[in-house]
C-alpha positions in Angstrom: 31.9 5.9 24.6 30.9 5.7 28.2 32.2 2.3 29.0 35.6 0.6 29.4 36.2 -2.8 27.8 39.4 -4.2 29.2 40.3 -7.3 27.2 39.2 -10.7 25.9 38.0 -12.6 29.0 36.6 -16.0 28.4 34.9 -18.4 25.9 32.0 -20.8 26.4 32.3 -23.8 24.1 29.9 -26.7 23.7 31.6 -30.1 23.4 30.3 -33.6 23.0 32.7 -35.6 25.1 34.1 -34.1 28.2 36.7 -36.8 28.8 38.2 -36.5 25.3 38.2 -32.7 25.7 39.8 -33.0 29.1 42.7 -35.1 27.7 43.3 -32.5 25.0 43.1 -29.3 27.1 45.1 -30.9 30.0 47.8 -31.7 27.5 48.1 -28.1 26.7 48.7 -27.1 30.3 45.3 -25.6 31.2 44.5 -25.7 34.9 41.2 -27.3 35.8 39.5 -25.1 38.4 36.2 -27.1 38.8 34.2 -29.7 37.0 31.2 -32.0 37.1 29.6 -34.4 34.8 28.4 -31.6 32.4 31.1 -28.9 32.8 34.8 -28.2 33.0 36.2 -24.8 33.9 39.8 -24.1 32.9 42.1 -21.2 33.7 45.6 -20.4 32.4 48.8 -20.1 34.4 48.7 -16.4 34.7 44.9 -16.2 35.6 43.9 -14.9 39.0 40.3 -15.6 38.1 38.1 -18.8 38.1 38.3 -19.6 34.4 38.9 -18.3 30.9 37.4 -21.4 29.2 34.2 -23.1 30.0 33.4 -26.4 28.3 29.8 -27.5 28.4 28.7 -31.0 27.5 26.1 -30.8 24.7 24.9 -32.9 21.8 26.5 -30.7 19.2 29.7 -28.6 19.3 29.1 -24.8 19.1 30.1 -21.5 20.6 27.8 -20.1 23.2 29.6 -16.8 23.7 32.9 -15.0 23.5 33.3 -12.7 26.4 35.1 -9.4 27.3 35.9 -8.2 30.8 34.9 -4.6 31.6 35.9 -2.3 34.5 32.7 -2.1 36.5 29.0 -3.0 36.7 28.1 0.5 35.5 29.9 -0.4 32.2 27.4 -3.2 31.7 24.4 -0.9 32.0 25.9 1.6 29.7 26.7 -1.1 27.1 23.1 -2.3 27.3 21.8 1.2 26.6 24.2 1.5 23.7 23.2 -1.8 22.1 19.5 -1.1 22.5 20.0 2.2 20.8 21.5 0.3 17.9 18.5 -2.1 17.8 20.6 -5.1 18.7 19.1 -8.0 20.8 20.5 -8.3 24.4 19.8 -10.5 27.4 20.9 -10.5 31.0 22.4 -13.5 32.7 21.9 -12.6 36.3 24.4 -13.2 39.1 24.0 -16.8 40.3 22.6 -18.1 37.0 26.2 -19.0 35.9 28.9 -20.5 38.1 31.7 -18.3 39.4 30.7 -15.1 37.5 28.6 -12.1 38.2 25.9 -10.4 36.1 26.7 -10.6 32.4 25.2 -8.9 29.4 24.9 -10.8 26.1 24.3 -9.3 22.8 24.0 -10.6 19.2 26.4 -8.1 17.7 26.3 -6.5 14.3 27.8 -9.6 12.7 25.5 -12.0 14.5 28.2 -13.2 17.0 27.1 -14.0 20.6 29.2 -11.6 22.6 29.2 -11.3 26.4 30.4 -8.7 28.8 31.2 -9.2 32.5 32.8 -7.2 35.4 32.8 -9.7 38.3 34.3 -13.2 38.4 35.5 -15.3 41.3 39.2 -15.3 42.2 41.4 -18.4 42.0 45.0 -19.1 42.9 47.4 -17.8 40.3 49.8 -20.6 39.2 52.5 -18.4 37.6 55.3 -19.6 40.0 54.0 -23.1 40.5 56.6 -24.3 38.0 56.4 -27.9 39.1 52.8 -28.0 37.8 53.4 -26.4 34.4 53.1 -28.8 31.5 52.5 -29.1 27.7 52.3 -25.7 26.1 52.2 -24.0 29.5 49.3 -21.8 28.4 49.7 -18.4 30.1 46.5 -16.5 29.3 43.7 -16.0 26.8 44.7 -13.5 24.2 42.2 -13.0 21.4 39.2 -14.3 19.3 39.3 -14.6 15.5 35.9 -14.4 13.9 34.8 -15.1 10.3 32.1 -12.6 9.3 30.4 -11.9 6.0 31.0 -8.1 6.2 34.3 -7.2 7.8 33.8 -3.5 7.1 30.6 -3.4 9.1 32.3 -5.2 12.1 35.4 -3.0 11.8 33.3 0.2 11.8 31.2 -0.8 14.8 34.0 -2.0 17.0 36.2 1.0 16.2 33.6 3.7 16.3 31.2 2.4 18.9 33.0 0.1 21.2 36.3 1.9 21.4 38.7 -0.7 19.8 41.8 0.4 18.0 43.3 -1.2 14.8 46.8 -2.6 14.8 47.0 -4.2 11.4 44.6 -4.8 8.5 44.4 -6.2 5.0 42.9 -4.3 2.1 42.2 -4.9 -1.5 43.0 -2.6 -4.4 39.8 -0.6 -3.8 40.9 -0.1 -0.1 38.1 -2.3 1.2 39.0 -3.9 4.5 39.3 -7.7 4.0 40.5 -8.5 7.5 41.3 -6.4 10.6 43.1 -6.9 13.9 41.5 -4.8 16.7 42.6 -4.4 20.3 41.6 -3.0 23.7 44.6 -4.2 25.7 48.0 -2.8 24.4 48.8 -5.8 22.1 48.0 -6.6 18.5 44.5 -7.8 19.1 41.7 -8.9 21.3 39.5 -9.7 18.3 40.2 -10.2 14.6 37.6 -10.2 11.8 38.3 -12.0 8.6 36.3 -12.2 5.4 34.3 -15.5 5.1 31.0 -17.3 5.5 29.7 -16.4 8.9 29.2 -15.5 11.6 31.6 -18.2 12.9 34.4 -18.4 15.5 37.6 -19.3 13.6 39.8 -19.7 16.7 40.6 -18.7 20.2 44.2 -17.5 20.7 46.1 -18.3 23.9 49.4 -16.6 24.8 52.5 -18.7 25.5 55.6 -17.5 27.4 58.0 -18.4 24.5 58.2 -20.0 21.1 59.7 -23.3 22.5 56.3 -23.9 24.3 54.7 -24.4 20.8 57.2 -27.2 20.2 56.5 -28.7 23.6 52.8 -28.7 22.7 53.5 -30.7 19.5 55.7 -33.2 21.3 53.2 -33.8 24.1 50.2 -34.2 21.7 52.2 -36.5 19.4 53.3 -38.6 22.3 49.7 -39.0 23.4 48.6 -40.1 19.9 47.0 -36.7 19.2 49.3 -35.6 16.4 46.4 -35.4 14.0 45.0 -32.5 16.2 47.9 -30.3 14.9 46.4 -28.5 11.9 49.0 -25.8 11.0 52.4 -24.7 12.1 54.6 -24.0 14.0 55.3 -20.9 12.0 55.5 -17.1 12.2 52.8 -14.8 10.9 53.8 -11.8 8.9 50.8 -10.0 10.1 51.2 -9.6 13.9 54.8 -11.0 13.8 53.7 -13.7 16.2 54.7 -17.4 16.3 51.7 -19.6 15.9 50.5 -23.2 16.2 46.9 -24.1 15.2 45.2 -27.1 16.9 41.8 -28.7 16.6 40.2 -30.0 19.8 38.2 -33.3 19.7 35.1 -31.4 18.5 36.9 -29.4 15.8 37.1 -26.1 17.8 40.3 -24.4 16.7 42.9 -23.2 19.3 45.8 -21.0 18.4 48.9 -21.1 20.6 50.5 -17.7 20.2 53.6 -15.8 21.2 55.7 -12.8 20.1 53.5 -9.9 19.0 54.3 -6.4 20.0 53.2 -3.3 22.0 50.5 -1.0 20.6 49.9 1.4 23.4 51.5 4.5 21.9 48.8 7.1 21.0 50.6 7.8 17.7 50.8 4.1 16.7 49.7 3.8 13.1 48.0 0.6 11.8 50.0 -1.6 9.5 48.4 -2.2 6.1 48.9 -5.5 4.2 48.0 -6.0 0.6 45.5 -8.7 0.0 47.8 -10.6 -2.3 50.9 -10.4 -0.2 51.6 -14.1 0.8 54.0 -13.2 3.6 51.3 -11.8 5.8 49.8 -15.3 6.1 53.0 -17.1 6.9 56.2 -15.1 7.0 58.3 -18.1 6.2 56.3 -18.9 3.1 54.5 -22.2 3.8 50.8 -22.3 3.0 47.9 -23.2 5.3 45.7 -26.2 4.7 42.3 -25.8 3.1 40.6 -26.6 6.4 42.1 -23.5 7.9 40.2 -21.3 5.4 37.0 -23.3 5.2 36.2 -24.7 8.6 35.2 -22.8 11.8 32.9 -23.2 14.8 29.2 -22.4 14.5 27.8 -19.8 16.9 24.5 -19.7 18.8 21.5 -17.3 19.2 21.7 -15.7 22.6 17.9 -16.2 23.1 17.0 -19.5 21.5 20.3 -21.4 21.6 19.8 -22.3 17.9 22.7 -22.0 15.4 22.9 -18.7 13.7 22.3 -18.9 9.9 25.4 -18.4 7.8 25.8 -15.6 5.2 28.1 -15.6 2.2 30.9 -12.9 2.4 30.1 -9.5 0.8 33.6 -9.3 -0.8 34.8 -11.8 -3.4 38.3 -12.7 -4.4 39.3 -11.4 -7.8 42.2 -13.9 -8.0 43.7 -16.6 -5.7 44.9 -15.2 -2.4 45.4 -16.1 1.2 44.1 -14.7 4.4 45.9 -15.0 7.7 
């Protein structure tokens, strides 16, 4: 591996009504860096960069790209060479073609997900100690992506062996086939998770909060605004990752996880935690089940060249008996 992927960096979402989206994301405590009649750029409280979330007004909701930050421009060229060697489709978004960000490389990865890499992005004022401006969930930073893919083993092998990710936790069946995996570049539980399901789709974007109470604050603020129906699941604690969670749906159905309390994974002798497929505590440590929507619904992703929705494939692995996936 001749490149250095640092962390999950940003997401580009297509939404149908910017004002409805603004009300939702403002309520969570995102900071609006810039906007016009077709775009809103949000950053989190810890961010020193222009945005971690870009909302584009479009006719249909979709995911244009999930993005990772890399160390340097040279990493982008090396990634392109790597993907071309794999036979994957790539395109360049040249500097100036997108607001606030430098040259970016997009690839339709081995699962069909639209993945982007960038090294340069405009700076912005960090709001960490502007406490009088913090509100809602007080979202601190982008943490991870969770993706539904038809072949978790294929994604796991590629991101581990070719892109330099490490595994923190995983779920396996009796035949030791990987059903879901949590992979990281930064020293936490994950920058990306892959879960078995019809895909490729983006299940959710995870954002880090400073404490569990901020999850409760988000529920109170949303409910007081008449947005209680946007709360899909939680608050609760995952067994897998140990984190507190709250799952929300934005006005277009894109799923947001508010997340706090996982652990350090930087030790070189760290060993991945294995969970059995039929262990219910990995889903929710406290025992309550997720709604059907959490398992069945996710955001469609787009072709990096045509902008059309990527066709969905059924998962390669089938459940032998009723179970749950985190």
